Biotite code that builds the C-alpha atoms (Angstrom):
import biotite.structure as struc

atoms = struc.array([
    struc.Atom([9.424, -3.326, -6.939], chain_id="A", res_id=1, res_name="UNK", atom_name="CA", element="C"),
    struc.Atom([8.537, -5.178, -3.775], chain_id="A", res_id=2, res_name="UNK", atom_name="CA", element="C"),
    struc.Atom([5.744, -7.610, -3.720], chain_id="A", res_id=3, res_name="UNK", atom_name="CA", element="C"),
    struc.Atom([3.402, -8.276, -0.792], chain_id="A", res_id=4, res_name="UNK", atom_name="CA", element="C"),
    struc.Atom([1.479, -11.329, 0.190], chain_id="A", res_id=5, res_name="UNK", atom_name="CA", element="C"),
    struc.Atom([-2.310, -11.030, 0.373], chain_id="A", res_id=6, res_name="UNK", atom_name="CA", element="C"),
    struc.Atom([-2.554, -11.019, 4.254], chain_id="A", res_id=7, res_name="UNK", atom_name="CA", element="C"),
    struc.Atom([0.119, -8.291, 4.437], chain_id="A", res_id=8, res_name="UNK", atom_name="CA", element="C"),
    struc.Atom([-1.688, -6.251, 1.783], chain_id="A", res_id=9, res_name="UNK", atom_name="CA", element="C"),
    struc.Atom([-4.978, -6.590, 3.585], chain_id="A", res_id=10, res_name="UNK", atom_name="CA", element="C"),
    struc.Atom([-3.427, -5.356, 6.874], chain_id="A", res_id=11, res_name="UNK", atom_name="CA", element="C"),
    struc.Atom([-1.797, -2.415, 5.049], chain_id="A", res_id=12, res_name="UNK", atom_name="CA", element="C"),
    struc.Atom([-5.047, -1.522, 3.392], chain_id="A", res_id=13, res_name="UNK", atom_name="CA", element="C"),
    struc.Atom([-6.780, -1.427, 6.786], chain_id="A", res_id=14, res_name="UNK", atom_name="CA", element="C"),
    struc.Atom([-4.084, 0.803, 8.183], chain_id="A", res_id=15, res_name="UNK", atom_name="CA", element="C"),
    struc.Atom([-4.153, 3.115, 5.233], chain_id="A", res_id=16, res_name="UNK", atom_name="CA", element="C"),
    struc.Atom([-7.926, 3.649, 5.522], chain_id="A", res_id=17, res_name="UNK", atom_name="CA", element="C"),
    struc.Atom([-7.624, 6.442, 7.991], chain_id="A", res_id=18, res_name="UNK", atom_name="CA", element="C"),
    struc.Atom([-4.663, 8.210, 6.348], chain_id="A", res_id=19, res_name="UNK", atom_name="CA", element="C"),
    struc.Atom([-5.013, 11.468, 4.332], chain_id="A", res_id=20, res_name="UNK", atom_name="CA", element="C"),
    struc.Atom([-3.036, 11.905, 1.080], chain_id="A", res_id=21, res_name="UNK", atom_name="CA", element="C"),
    struc.Atom([0.417, 13.297, 1.836], chain_id="A", res_id=22, res_name="UNK", atom_name="CA", element="C"),
    struc.Atom([1.559, 13.937, -1.757], chain_id="A", res_id=23, res_name="UNK", atom_name="CA", element="C"),
    struc.Atom([-0.502, 15.299, -4.646], chain_id="A", res_id=24, res_name="UNK", atom_name="CA", element="C"),
    struc.Atom([0.537, 14.714, -8.289], chain_id="A", res_id=25, res_name="UNK", atom_name="CA", element="C"),
    struc.Atom([-0.805, 17.497, -10.447], chain_id="A", res_id=26, res_name="UNK", atom_name="CA", element="C"),
    struc.Atom([-1.196, 17.930, -14.123], chain_id="A", res_id=27, res_name="UNK", atom_name="CA", element="C"),
    struc.Atom([2.479, 18.026, -14.791], chain_id="A", res_id=28, res_name="UNK", atom_name="CA", element="C"),
    struc.Atom([2.729, 14.320, -13.826], chain_id="A", res_id=29, res_name="UNK", atom_name="CA", element="C"),
    struc.Atom([5.498, 12.503, -12.008], chain_id="A", res_id=30, res_name="UNK", atom_name="CA", element="C"),
    struc.Atom([8.436, 15.024, -11.870], chain_id="A", res_id=31, res_name="UNK", atom_name="CA", element="C"),
    struc.Atom([11.740, 14.635, -10.106], chain_id="A", res_id=32, res_name="UNK", atom_name="CA", element="C"),
    struc.Atom([10.584, 16.978, -7.340], chain_id="A", res_id=33, res_name="UNK", atom_name="CA", element="C"),
    struc.Atom([7.432, 14.987, -6.785], chain_id="A", res_id=34, res_name="UNK", atom_name="CA", element="C"),
    struc.Atom([9.347, 11.700, -6.739], chain_id="A", res_id=35, res_name="UNK", atom_name="CA", element="C"),
    struc.Atom([11.744, 13.184, -4.147], chain_id="A", res_id=36, res_name="UNK", atom_name="CA", element="C"),
    struc.Atom([8.849, 14.325, -1.932], chain_id="A", res_id=37, res_name="UNK", atom_name="CA", element="C"),
    struc.Atom([7.335, 10.875, -2.153], chain_id="A", res_id=38, res_name="UNK", atom_name="CA", element="C"),
    struc.Atom([10.693, 9.258, -1.189], chain_id="A", res_id=39, res_name="UNK", atom_name="CA", element="C"),
    struc.Atom([10.965, 11.605, 1.788], chain_id="A", res_id=40, res_name="UNK", atom_name="CA", element="C"),
    struc.Atom([7.398, 10.814, 2.958], chain_id="A", res_id=41, res_name="UNK", atom_name="CA", element="C"),
    struc.Atom([7.998, 7.068, 2.598], chain_id="A", res_id=42, res_name="UNK", atom_name="CA", element="C"),
    struc.Atom([11.214, 7.196, 4.567], chain_id="A", res_id=43, res_name="UNK", atom_name="CA", element="C"),
    struc.Atom([9.464, 8.812, 7.514], chain_id="A", res_id=44, res_name="UNK", atom_name="CA", element="C"),
    struc.Atom([6.024, 7.161, 7.359], chain_id="A", res_id=45, res_name="UNK", atom_name="CA", element="C"),
    struc.Atom([6.474, 3.833, 5.491], chain_id="A", res_id=46, res_name="UNK", atom_name="CA", element="C"),
    struc.Atom([2.926, 3.865, 4.297], chain_id="A", res_id=47, res_name="UNK", atom_name="CA", element="C"),
    struc.Atom([1.442, 6.853, 2.416], chain_id="A", res_id=48, res_name="UNK", atom_name="CA", element="C"),
    struc.Atom([-1.428, 7.791, 0.279], chain_id="A", res_id=49, res_name="UNK", atom_name="CA", element="C"),
    struc.Atom([-0.878, 9.771, -2.980], chain_id="A", res_id=50, res_name="UNK", atom_name="CA", element="C"),
    struc.Atom([-3.571, 11.721, -4.792], chain_id="A", res_id=51, res_name="UNK", atom_name="CA", element="C"),
    struc.Atom([-3.214, 11.893, -8.635], chain_id="A", res_id=52, res_name="UNK", atom_name="CA", element="C"),
    struc.Atom([-5.167, 14.607, -10.390], chain_id="A", res_id=53, res_name="UNK", atom_name="CA", element="C"),
    struc.Atom([-5.276, 12.809, -13.785], chain_id="A", res_id=54, res_name="UNK", atom_name="CA", element="C"),
    struc.Atom([-8.690, 11.440, -14.935], chain_id="A", res_id=55, res_name="UNK", atom_name="CA", element="C"),
    struc.Atom([-7.139, 8.769, -17.090], chain_id="A", res_id=56, res_name="UNK", atom_name="CA", element="C"),
    struc.Atom([-6.766, 5.340, -15.313], chain_id="A", res_id=57, res_name="UNK", atom_name="CA", element="C"),
    struc.Atom([-4.010, 3.929, -17.390], chain_id="A", res_id=58, res_name="UNK", atom_name="CA", element="C"),
    struc.Atom([-1.957, 7.067, -16.617], chain_id="A", res_id=59, res_name="UNK", atom_name="CA", element="C"),
    struc.Atom([-2.546, 6.582, -12.938], chain_id="A", res_id=60, res_name="UNK", atom_name="CA", element="C"),
    struc.Atom([-1.552, 2.890, -13.172], chain_id="A", res_id=61, res_name="UNK", atom_name="CA", element="C"),
    struc.Atom([1.643, 3.909, -14.988], chain_id="A", res_id=62, res_name="UNK", atom_name="CA", element="C"),
    struc.Atom([2.449, 6.481, -12.345], chain_id="A", res_id=63, res_name="UNK", atom_name="CA", element="C"),
    struc.Atom([1.960, 3.871, -9.591], chain_id="A", res_id=64, res_name="UNK", atom_name="CA", element="C"),
    struc.Atom([4.255, 1.406, -11.384], chain_id="A", res_id=65, res_name="UNK", atom_name="CA", element="C"),
    struc.Atom([6.851, 4.104, -11.953], chain_id="A", res_id=66, res_name="UNK", atom_name="CA", element="C"),
    struc.Atom([6.874, 5.097, -8.318], chain_id="A", res_id=67, res_name="UNK", atom_name="CA", element="C"),
    struc.Atom([7.228, 1.531, -7.102], chain_id="A", res_id=68, res_name="UNK", atom_name="CA", element="C"),
    struc.Atom([9.974, 0.674, -9.570], chain_id="A", res_id=69, res_name="UNK", atom_name="CA", element="C"),
    struc.Atom([12.023, 3.789, -8.933], chain_id="A", res_id=70, res_name="UNK", atom_name="CA", element="C"),
    struc.Atom([11.705, 3.829, -5.134], chain_id="A", res_id=71, res_name="UNK", atom_name="CA", element="C"),
    struc.Atom([11.666, -0.044, -4.664], chain_id="A", res_id=72, res_name="UNK", atom_name="CA", element="C"),
    struc.Atom([8.252, 0.222, -2.943], chain_id="A", res_id=73, res_name="UNK", atom_name="CA", element="C"),
    struc.Atom([5.199, -2.044, -2.997], chain_id="A", res_id=74, res_name="UNK", atom_name="CA", element="C"),
    struc.Atom([1.863, -0.972, -4.368], chain_id="A", res_id=75, res_name="UNK", atom_name="CA", element="C"),
    struc.Atom([-0.860, -1.624, -1.787], chain_id="A", res_id=76, res_name="UNK", atom_name="CA", element="C"),
    struc.Atom([-4.019, -0.187, -3.344], chain_id="A", res_id=77, res_name="UNK", atom_name="CA", element="C"),
    struc.Atom([-5.334, 1.934, -6.229], chain_id="A", res_id=78, res_name="UNK", atom_name="CA", element="C"),
    struc.Atom([-8.895, 3.205, -5.772], chain_id="A", res_id=79, res_name="UNK", atom_name="CA", element="C"),
    struc.Atom([-9.973, 6.003, -8.013], chain_id="A", res_id=80, res_name="UNK", atom_name="CA", element="C"),
    struc.Atom([-7.435, 8.812, -7.826], chain_id="A", res_id=81, res_name="UNK", atom_name="CA", element="C"),
    struc.Atom([-5.836, 7.589, -4.608], chain_id="A", res_id=82, res_name="UNK", atom_name="CA", element="C"),
    struc.Atom([-2.685, 5.388, -4.599], chain_id="A", res_id=83, res_name="UNK", atom_name="CA", element="C"),
    struc.Atom([-1.369, 3.655, -1.540], chain_id="A", res_id=84, res_name="UNK", atom_name="CA", element="C"),
    struc.Atom([2.271, 2.824, -1.377], chain_id="A", res_id=85, res_name="UNK", atom_name="CA", element="C"),
    struc.Atom([4.397, 0.954, 1.194], chain_id="A", res_id=86, res_name="UNK", atom_name="CA", element="C"),
    struc.Atom([8.189, 0.920, 1.671], chain_id="A", res_id=87, res_name="UNK", atom_name="CA", element="C"),
    struc.Atom([9.650, -0.817, 4.709], chain_id="A", res_id=88, res_name="UNK", atom_name="CA", element="C"),
    struc.Atom([12.097, 1.310, 6.638], chain_id="A", res_id=89, res_name="UNK", atom_name="CA", element="C"),
    struc.Atom([14.452, -0.904, 8.709], chain_id="A", res_id=90, res_name="UNK", atom_name="CA", element="C"),
    struc.Atom([15.572, 2.074, 10.768], chain_id="A", res_id=91, res_name="UNK", atom_name="CA", element="C"),
    struc.Atom([12.103, 3.240, 11.760], chain_id="A", res_id=92, res_name="UNK", atom_name="CA", element="C"),
    struc.Atom([10.081, 0.045, 11.199], chain_id="A", res_id=93, res_name="UNK", atom_name="CA", element="C"),
    struc.Atom([6.925, 1.582, 12.704], chain_id="A", res_id=94, res_name="UNK", atom_name="CA", element="C"),
    struc.Atom([4.555, -0.903, 11.056], chain_id="A", res_id=95, res_name="UNK", atom_name="CA", element="C"),
    struc.Atom([4.446, -4.390, 12.347], chain_id="A", res_id=96, res_name="UNK", atom_name="CA", element="C"),
    struc.Atom([2.683, -6.745, 9.900], chain_id="A", res_id=97, res_name="UNK", atom_name="CA", element="C"),
    struc.Atom([1.015, -9.610, 11.774], chain_id="A", res_id=98, res_name="UNK", atom_name="CA", element="C"),
    struc.Atom([1.369, -13.099, 10.348], chain_id="A", res_id=99, res_name="UNK", atom_name="CA", element="C"),
    struc.Atom([-1.816, -15.075, 9.757], chain_id="A", res_id=100, res_name="UNK", atom_name="CA", element="C"),
    struc.Atom([-2.270, -17.864, 12.277], chain_id="A", res_id=101, res_name="UNK", atom_name="CA", element="C"),
    struc.Atom([-1.807, -21.356, 10.857], chain_id="A", res_id=102, res_name="UNK", atom_name="CA", element="C"),
    struc.Atom([-4.065, -24.314, 11.689], chain_id="A", res_id=103, res_name="UNK", atom_name="CA", element="C"),
    struc.Atom([-1.972, -27.165, 12.788], chain_id="A", res_id=104, res_name="UNK", atom_name="CA", element="C"),
    struc.Atom([-3.192, -29.947, 10.488], chain_id="A", res_id=105, res_name="UNK", atom_name="CA", element="C"),
    struc.Atom([-6.851, -29.182, 11.152], chain_id="A", res_id=106, res_name="UNK", atom_name="CA", element="C"),
    struc.Atom([-9.398, -27.984, 8.667], chain_id="A", res_id=107, res_name="UNK", atom_name="CA", element="C"),
    struc.Atom([-11.356, -24.794, 9.483], chain_id="A", res_id=108, res_name="UNK", atom_name="CA", element="C"),
    struc.Atom([-14.780, -25.235, 10.922], chain_id="A", res_id=109, res_name="UNK", atom_name="CA", element="C"),
    struc.Atom([-17.819, -25.015, 8.604], chain_id="A", res_id=110, res_name="UNK", atom_name="CA", element="C"),
    struc.Atom([-20.731, -22.664, 9.237], chain_id="A", res_id=111, res_name="UNK", atom_name="CA", element="C"),
    struc.Atom([-22.832, -25.625, 10.298], chain_id="A", res_id=112, res_name="UNK", atom_name="CA", element="C"),
    struc.Atom([-20.188, -26.713, 12.871], chain_id="A", res_id=113, res_name="UNK", atom_name="CA", element="C"),
    struc.Atom([-19.759, -23.184, 14.096], chain_id="A", res_id=114, res_name="UNK", atom_name="CA", element="C"),
    struc.Atom([-23.583, -22.777, 14.507], chain_id="A", res_id=115, res_name="UNK", atom_name="CA", element="C"),
    struc.Atom([-23.835, -25.883, 16.643], chain_id="A", res_id=116, res_name="UNK", atom_name="CA", element="C"),
    struc.Atom([-21.301, -24.613, 19.168], chain_id="A", res_id=117, res_name="UNK", atom_name="CA", element="C"),
])
C-alpha cells in the first residue's frame, strides 16, 4: 500500500472533489471482477472514486484497505459510502502533485503582522 504525505493528500482530495464515482461495489462485495474494473480505471485515470453500497462502516474500511493492498494504491479519502483511491501511473502521469513551498529559515508571519501590512 502506498502512503501519501499530507500536502499530497490535500491536493488529491481537491482534485477528486469534482469526480463522479467510476466503480460501484454492490452487495456481493469486492469480487475479482470488481477488483479488475478498479485496476483498469486506476491505470487510465490515476485517481478514482468508488461507491460502496454497504451500510456498515467497518466493512467499507476493510474494502478500502483490501483495494489498496492488492493494487498497490494509496487511500486518499473515505467519506460516507465514497472511497477515493490514487495509484500513480508512470506511463500516463496525468496528475502533477505540487510540492509545498518551503520558507528559507524564516518563520511564517502571524495574523498581527499580516494585518499591519
